[in-house]
C-alpha positions as a Python dict, from the first residue, in 0.01 Angstrom:
ca = {
    (1, 'M'): (0, 0, 0),
    (2, 'T'): (25, -209, -313),
    (3, 'T'): (288, -419, -354),
    (4, 'P'): (510, -462, -666),
    (5, 'R'): (414, -747, -917),
    (6, 'R'): (625, -1044, -911),
    (7, 'R'): (786, -1162, -1195),
    (8, 'L'): (731, -1530, -1325),
    (9, 'I'): (1076, -1706, -1334),
    (10, 'R'): (976, -2005, -1615),
    (11, 'P'): (1230, -2302, -1648),
    (12, 'A'): (1397, -2307, -1958),
    (13, 'P'): (1281, -2548, -2259),
    (14, 'S'): (1422, -2912, -2183),
    (15, 'N'): (1504, -2998, -2526),
    (16, 'P'): (1604, -2719, -2783),
    (17, 'P'): (1362, -2673, -3071),
    (18, 'N'): (1452, -2888, -3397),
    (19, 'N'): (1458, -2622, -3696),
    (20, 'A'): (1492, -2930, -3975),
    (21, 'L'): (1154, -3084, -3836),
    (22, 'Q'): (1015, -2700, -3800),
    (23, 'L'): (1125, -2640, -4135),
    (24, 'Q'): (1000, -2920, -4280),
    (25, 'K'): (633, -2842, -4132),
    (26, 'L'): (638, -2460, -4263),
    (27, 'R'): (721, -2589, -4594),
    (28, 'A'): (434, -2863, -4608),
    (29, 'K'): (195, -2590, -4436),
    (30, 'L'): (338, -2355, -4745),
    (31, 'E'): (193, -2625, -5007),
    (32, 'K'): (-124, -2673, -4808),
    (33, 'D'): (-167, -2316, -4846),
    (34, 'R'): (-83, -2272, -5202),
    (35, 'Q'): (-315, -2577, -5314),
    (36, 'D'): (-559, -2395, -5083),
    (37, 'L'): (-550, -2054, -5255),
    (38, 'A'): (-488, -2258, -5635),
    (39, 'R'): (-847, -2421, -5538),
    (40, 'W'): (-1001, -2109, -5471),
    (41, 'M'): (-864, -1899, -5724),
    (42, 'A'): (-996, -2136, -6005),
    (43, 'R'): (-1324, -2109, -5823),
    (44, 'L'): (-1322, -1753, -5806),
    (45, 'K'): (-1219, -1724, -6168),
    (46, 'R'): (-1549, -1913, -6267),
    (47, 'A'): (-1810, -1690, -6067),
    (48, 'F'): (-1656, -1398, -6217),
    (49, 'T'): (-1682, -1552, -6573),
    (50, 'F'): (-2023, -1607, -6457),
    (51, 'V'): (-2085, -1274, -6373),
    (52, 'Q'): (-1932, -1092, -6706),
    (53, 'K'): (-2148, -1331, -6935),
    (54, 'H'): (-2464, -1210, -6768),
    (55, 'Q'): (-2366, -869, -6731),
    (56, 'R'): (-2310, -891, -7118),
    (57, 'R'): (-2638, -1070, -7145),
    (58, 'I'): (-2829, -808, -6973),
    (59, 'A'): (-2628, -474, -7135),
    (60, 'R'): (-2775, -639, -7466),
    (61, 'L'): (-3121, -693, -7355),
    (62, 'E'): (-3122, -340, -7269),
    (63, 'C'): (-2984, -215, -7564),
    (64, 'Q'): (-3266, -430, -7777),
    (65, 'I'): (-3553, -311, -7552),
    (66, 'A'): (-3406, 74, -7585),
    (67, 'K'): (-3391, 19, -7975),
    (68, 'L'): (-3748, -126, -7973),
    (69, 'G'): (-3899, 183, -7830),
    (70, 'G'): (-3949, 16, -7434),
    (71, 'T'): (-3808, 159, -7129),
}
């Protein structure tokens, strides 16, 4: 026969959370994440520009080759 599960009774937290301190930490995290995102967006923009530049170059070379009669 199975026994019913026991319910854990945990003591209440001794000190209540400090909302001002928690808010300050969250704002600091938000600022750091925004800076990280800005840095990655700059890298992504450079990479995207690099890809576009090379795609245009390849298309132009393919066009020139087609005009000269090669395939």
